N, C-alpha and C positions, 0 to 999 in steps of 0.2 A: 506495499499500499504506499500509497508517495503520502509525506507528510507535510514538506517543504521545497521548498525553488527559489535557488540564486541565484539570478540570470540578470539578463539584460533584457529590455523591453526593446521588442523591436518594430512592431506591429500594435495599433490601439485601434479596434472593430467595434462594431456596434452591441454593448454590451456583453466584448471581450477582450483579451490581452494577448499576443504571444511574447511568451519569453523564451530569451533563446538561454539553452545551458549547454556547456560543451558539445555548441555544434547541434545541438538539438533545439526543433521550437517546440514548445509547448504553449498548448490553446488554453486560455482559464476564464473562467466563466466570471465576471464582475458583475457590478449594479452598472448602469451608464453613468450614472454620478461620478463612479469613481474609476471609470477606464483614464482620465485624462489628470488625476489623482496622486497614483502610484505611480511613484518617480521612479526614473531610465532605469538605473540601477537596486539594487535590494533582492528582498527576501519577504518570499507571500506565500504563508500558509494556509496547504490544500485538503480540501476533502476531497476525494475522487466516490461516483457515483458510478457502478456498473450494473447497465440497466441491459436488455437484452437486445438489443439496437446502438450500445457501444456503450464509453464510457466519458466520464465528463468530469473537467477540475474543476472548483467551486475556489476561489481565491480569496483569502480573509490579510489583515494589515495585519494581525496582532493574534495571540495564542489566547487572550480572551476572548476575541471576536469567532475565535474556531472553538472555544469552549460550549461558549453559550447557543453555537449555532447547532451543534451535535445535541444538547440537549432539548432542542427546539426542532430539530426534526425526531427526535424520540420521541412525541407528541402526534399522536396516529392523525394521519387528514394532513400531519406539516412536511413536505417534498423538500428538496434540496432549493431549490429556487425560491420559493417563500420562503425557508428560515431565512437566506440569504438575504431579503429581503427584507426582514424582519431587524436583524445585524448593522445592517447601514442605516435603517431607518435615522439613529439619529445616534451620536456618540454613546457608546456599551454600556455607561455605567447607566445613560440616563434610559436608555432601553429597559434595565432590568429594573431600574428602580420603578419604572410603570408599570413592568409584569406583576413584581411585588404587592405595587399599591390597586392595582385591579384595573387600569384603565384601558377598558373596552377599545374610550374614542380613539386612542393612538393605535392600538392594534389592528382596527378595524380602517386604517385610515393609507394602510398597508395596501399596495396593489393585490389581490389573488387572496385576503384574509377576510373572510366573513363574521359574523356574528358568532358561528356554534366555533366555529375553529377558535375563534377570540378567547370563549370561555373554556375553552380546551385547557389550553397554552397554561393560560391563569391558574385556571383548577390546576393542572399539574405541577406547574417552574414554580408558585407563589413559595411554596416552601422549599423546595429545592435550592433556587435563590436566596432563600432566608437564611439557608444552614451555613450559606459561605462568608470567609469571614468577611468584618466591614470593614473597609480599608478606604482611609483620608486620601481627598486631593493628594496630600502633602505625600504619602505614600505610595502613591502613584510615583511622582515624579521620580521618588527615589526606586521603588522600583523598577523601572524603566532605564534610571541611569547604574544601577547593575544588570540588568540583563547587555546592556553596553558593554558591559566590563566583561562580557561572558559566562556569569554564573543564568543558572535557570531561572526559570520563571515562578518557581515554589520555592525553591531554595533561596531566592532572594525574599518572598514573601512570610518564611520561617526565620531567617535572617531580622528583618527589621520587628515582627508579632512581638511586643511586651514591650518595648522601647522608651525610656524614658524620655529620649534628648528630645529638642525644640524645634531646631528647624530641619529644614531639606540634608544641608550639608551635615551636620550632627547626628544624620538617623543612615545616611547613607554613610560615615567613618564609625558609629558606633557599628552597624550589621556587618561590613568590611570587617572588623577586627571580632566579630561573631564567627563571620566566614573562612577564616585565616588559621582557627583552632585544630 
């Protein structure tokens, strides 16, 4: 199973990009609004959908988006295209927050999501998303910095949990001390 690809964006089409990696081009499905926001060089996280008529790669710019997508497609009636549209509807933390508060209007505003499907999503994911650790905006910056330094997202979250440091820089330093042990 393909999970990520690092390469060069060689073409941007309607609803997809082609990423070249070691001489091979991969067609990766993205919402139309994201096609031109993805950088020319970089990493995309992938979900590979295999059906009778072929394979399709769905792209995400972060692991958090991919993990939420996996939860969404686990809900009966939510396919990969709909799940991807929900993930990209707003910032990932806002999408999670709106699902947790049961915002039907938000979900039904996503093309292809009806009232019944929106209710299923809220019913099935509200508890699952509430069980995730609560991460403040300060922590998100620190997590991204640690991931940028080569640590896994999960290790970064573990290192930052329970820290008493005030600012982002102090939290990063303290987390690095924990990770170096």
